[in-house]
N, C-alpha and C positions, 0 to 999 in steps of 0.2 A: 449491658447489651447481649444481644443475645449471640450463641456461638456462629450458629450459620452467617448471622450476619456482618462478624469479623471476618468470618474469613471470605464469605466475598467481596468484601472492601480490600482485601490483603490480593485478591485474584485480580483485580480491575487495576492493582499497581505491574500488575510484572510486565515489563515487555515485550513486544510480538515481534516476530520476523515474518516476514509475507513474502510471496511468491506471488506476482502474476503473470500467469500466460494465457497470453491469449492465444486462437489457433492459429492466426499469422498477422504479424505488423512486421512490416517492413524497418528500417531505419527511416526513410523518410514517413512513414505514418510516426514513427514513436516522434517524430521533431515536430510537426505539423502536431500532438497533442500536450506538446508540453507547451507549445506556443500556444496555446486553445485555454488551456487552464490558466499561463499567465493573461492572459486577456479576460480572463474571469474575475484574475485576482486570487485563485483560490490557489496557485502552483507553489505555496510556502504554507501547508498548516500547519497549526496548531497539532503538539504530540508528534510529528512528523522527524526520528531522528536521523534517519539514513534514506537514501535512494541512490540507487544505480540501474543503469540498462546493461543489459549486456546480451550475448548471443551475437548468430548471423544476421548481413545485413540485411537479410530475409525472413531471419525469427528469434525478433529483438524480444525480449524477455525484461522483466523490473524485479529487480528484490530491494527491499523498503525493513525497516526496522524502525516499531513505532514504540513510544512510551506503552502504551493499553491497547487491547483489543477496543476501548469504548472507543478511544480518539483514533483509529482506524476508521472504526464505522459513521465516526461521525462525517467522515471523508468521503467515504467508498460511492455514495450516488451522484457526487461531483463528477470522481476518477469514471466510474459508468459511466454515466451518461456522457459524457466527452469524449473516452476511447469509442462507444456505441456511434457517436457525430463521426469520427473520423471515418466510420466503416470497421471500427476494429471489433471483432466479438472474443468477449473474454472466455476462454476454454474451462479456467480452472483455476483457485485461490487458494491458494497451501497457508494456515495461517500454522504457528509452530511458538507457543512459549518459549521464549529465551531462558538458556538456564542461567543465563554469565552476559552481562550489558556490558562488560569493559572488554576490552583485546588483551592475549595474554601471548 
């Protein structure tokens, strides 16, 4: 096995933290997005370890932990299409490799 292939395989196993920051998403928008994801059967995607919403009622953001960047990438099109369908534009998505995947 080539060294660069081995390194690539290790990288893909690194859990990632994802912050999804819409330009403006209300609590009602968020609840609609979740209901739509449930209707589409994609509300519990493979590889997502944790999901939370936070912020004020008129400025909701999402935080998720995924088993890997690849797992998130496999789901993000469904998520972003559902957000867009609810009239929510995503300002930015921050992806951060985790240094630790257990609570201390």
